[in-house]
C-alpha positions in Angstrom: -13.2 -20.8 8.3 -15.8 -18.7 10.2 -16.0 -15.0 9.6 -15.2 -13.0 12.7 -15.5 -9.4 11.6 -17.1 -7.3 8.8 -16.1 -3.8 7.7 -18.9 -1.9 6.0 -18.2 1.0 3.6 -21.4 3.1 3.1 -22.0 6.4 1.3 -24.0 8.4 3.8 -24.7 8.9 7.5 -28.3 7.7 7.3 -27.2 4.3 6.0 -24.5 4.1 8.7 -27.1 4.8 11.4 -29.6 2.3 9.9 -27.0 -0.5 9.7 -25.7 0.0 13.2 -29.2 -0.9 14.5 -30.1 -3.6 12.0 -26.8 -5.5 11.7 -26.6 -7.0 15.2 -29.8 -8.9 14.5 -28.4 -10.2 11.2 -24.8 -11.0 12.2 -25.3 -12.5 15.6 -21.8 -12.9 17.3 -19.9 -11.4 14.4 -18.4 -8.0 15.2 -18.6 -5.2 12.7 -17.6 -1.6 11.9 -19.5 0.8 9.7 -17.5 3.6 7.9 -19.8 6.2 6.5 -19.0 8.9 4.0 -20.8 12.2 3.3 -21.9 11.2 -0.2 -21.7 8.6 -2.9 -19.2 10.6 -4.8 -16.9 10.8 -1.7 -17.2 7.0 -1.2 -16.3 6.2 -4.8 -13.4 8.7 -4.7 -11.9 7.1 -1.6 -12.9 3.5 -2.0 -9.9 2.4 -4.3 -7.4 3.6 -1.7 -9.3 2.1 1.2 -9.5 -1.3 -0.5 -5.7 -1.2 -1.2 -5.3 -0.4 2.5 -7.4 -3.4 3.4 -5.4 -5.7 1.1 -2.3 -5.0 3.1 -3.7 -6.4 6.4 -7.1 -8.1 6.0 -7.2 -11.5 7.7 -8.9 -14.4 6.1 -11.6 -14.2 8.8 -12.6 -10.6 7.9 -14.9 -9.4 5.1 -15.5 -5.9 3.5 -19.0 -5.1 2.4 -19.5 -2.0 0.2 -23.1 -0.6 0.0 -24.0 2.2 -2.4 -27.2 3.6 -3.8 -27.9 3.1 -7.5 -29.6 6.5 -7.9 -29.6 7.2 -11.6 -26.6 5.0 -12.4 -26.8 2.0 -14.6 -26.8 -0.9 -12.1 -24.4 -3.1 -14.1 -22.0 -0.3 -14.8 -21.9 0.7 -11.1 -21.4 -2.9 -10.0 -18.6 -3.2 -12.6 -16.9 -0.1 -11.2 -17.0 -1.5 -7.7 -15.7 -4.8 -8.9 -12.8 -3.1 -10.7 -11.8 -1.3 -7.5 -11.5 -4.6 -5.7 -9.6 -6.2 -8.5 -7.1 -3.3 -8.6 -6.5 -3.9 -4.9 -6.0 -7.7 -5.5 -9.1 -8.5 -3.3 -11.3 -11.3 -4.6 -15.0 -10.5 -4.5 -18.1 -12.7 -4.0 -18.9 -12.2 -7.7 -15.3 -12.9 -8.7 -13.8 -15.2 -6.0 -10.3 -16.7 -6.0 -10.3 -20.5 -5.4 -13.8 -20.3 -3.9 -12.9 -17.5 -1.4 -13.7 -13.8 -1.4 -12.9 -10.8 0.8 -15.2 -8.1 -0.6 -19.0 -8.0 -1.2 -20.4 -5.2 -3.3 -24.1 -4.5 -2.9 -26.3 -1.8 -4.5 -29.4 -0.4 -2.8 -31.9 0.0 -5.6 -32.4 2.7 -5.7 -31.9 4.3 -2.3 -32.1 3.4 1.4 -35.7 4.7 1.4 -36.7 1.8 -0.9 -35.9 -0.5 1.9 -38.3 1.4 4.1 -41.1 1.0 1.5 -40.2 -2.7 1.7 -41.3 -2.9 5.3 -44.1 -0.5 5.7 -45.0 -1.9 9.1 -41.7 -0.7 10.4 -42.4 2.8 9.0 -45.9 2.8 10.6 -44.4 1.8 13.9 -42.1 4.8 13.8 -44.7 7.1 12.2 -48.2 5.9 13.1 -50.1 8.5 11.1 -49.0 7.3 7.7 -51.5 5.3 5.8 -51.3 1.5 6.0 -52.5 1.2 2.4 -49.4 2.8 0.8 -47.8 -0.5 -0.3 -51.0 -1.4 -2.2 -50.8 1.7 -4.3 -49.4 1.2 -7.8 -46.5 3.6 -7.5 -45.2 1.8 -4.4 -45.9 -1.9 -5.0 -42.3 -2.5 -6.1 -40.0 -0.7 -3.6 -37.1 -0.9 -6.0 -39.0 0.6 -9.0 -40.5 3.7 -7.5 -40.4 6.4 -10.2 -38.7 9.8 -9.5 -36.6 8.7 -6.5 -37.4 6.6 -3.5 -36.4 9.3 -0.9 -38.5 11.9 -2.6 -41.5 9.6 -2.6 -40.9 8.7 1.0 -40.7 12.4 1.9 -44.0 13.1 0.1 -45.8 10.2 1.8 -44.6 11.2 5.3 -45.3 14.9 4.7 -48.9 14.1 3.7 -49.3 12.4 7.1 -47.9 15.5 8.9 -44.3 14.5 9.3 -41.1 16.4 8.2 -43.0 19.5 7.0 -39.6 21.2 6.4 -38.0 18.3 4.6 -37.1 14.7 5.4 -34.4 14.4 8.0 -32.7 11.2 6.8 -30.6 10.4 9.9 -33.6 10.8 12.2 -35.8 8.6 9.9 -33.1 5.9 9.9 -32.8 5.9 13.7 -36.6 5.8 14.1 -37.4 3.1 11.5 -34.5 0.7 11.9 -35.4 -0.7 15.4 -38.8 -1.9 14.0 -37.4 -3.5 10.8 -38.2 -7.2 10.3 -35.5 -8.3 7.8 -37.5 -11.4 6.8 -40.6 -9.6 5.7 -39.0 -6.9 3.7 -40.3 -7.0 0.1 -37.4 -4.9 -1.4 -35.4 -7.3 -3.6 -32.2 -5.3 -3.1 -32.6 -5.5 0.7 -33.3 -9.3 0.4 -30.1 -9.7 -1.6 -28.2 -7.7 1.0 -29.7 -9.7 3.8 -29.1 -13.1 2.3 -25.4 -12.5 1.7 -24.9 -11.4 5.3 -26.8 -14.5 6.5 -24.6 -16.6 4.3 -21.4 -14.9 5.7 -22.7 -15.3 9.3 -23.5 -19.0 8.8 -20.4 -21.2 9.6 
C-alpha cells in the first residue's frame, strides 16, 4: 500500500523551514505537513499526547516522522525514549514494526541541523559565497556528525569569519537560504543520509 501523506514533528522553526523546502524534492507526489515546536524540550513534552492523538485516526497510508537533535544526549537513550512514546500510543515504529508494518519513524540529527549544512558545503557556499571552499577539508569539520563543541556554534563561527551574522546566527534565515541549494545525494552527513534514505524508502511504492 502506497504512502499518501507524512506528518513531520520537529523541534524548532529552523528545521521546519528547512524541511518545507527540501521535502518536495524527496517525496515527489506524497503530501506532507511539518509541525514545528519552539524547542526540543517542548517537542518531547508534547510528543506522547500527539502520538496518542494520531493513534486514534491515522490511516494505513499515513506516516509520522519525528526529527530531533541529539545535542548532548546519549543517542541510544534518546532513540529509546522516542520509541517508548510510540509504544505507549500503540503505534508501531520502523525499528519495532508490527507484522512488517509501521506508522512512526524516529530520526535523530547528529548533532544538530547545522551538521547537515556542513555535509553539503556547496549548498552553504551557494547561499553565502564568501565562506571558504576548504572548510570540509579541515580536520574539525571532516565528519559533520562529529564536530566538537556543537555544530551550530561551529557553523556560526565559520560564517562570522567570512563576514556573515556578525550579531549571531539567525537560524531560520540560514535554513531558508541554504535549503534551496541542498543536494540530498551529495550530503556527507551520515545522519542526513539515514533520514534521506528512509524517506526515499517510504516514497517508493
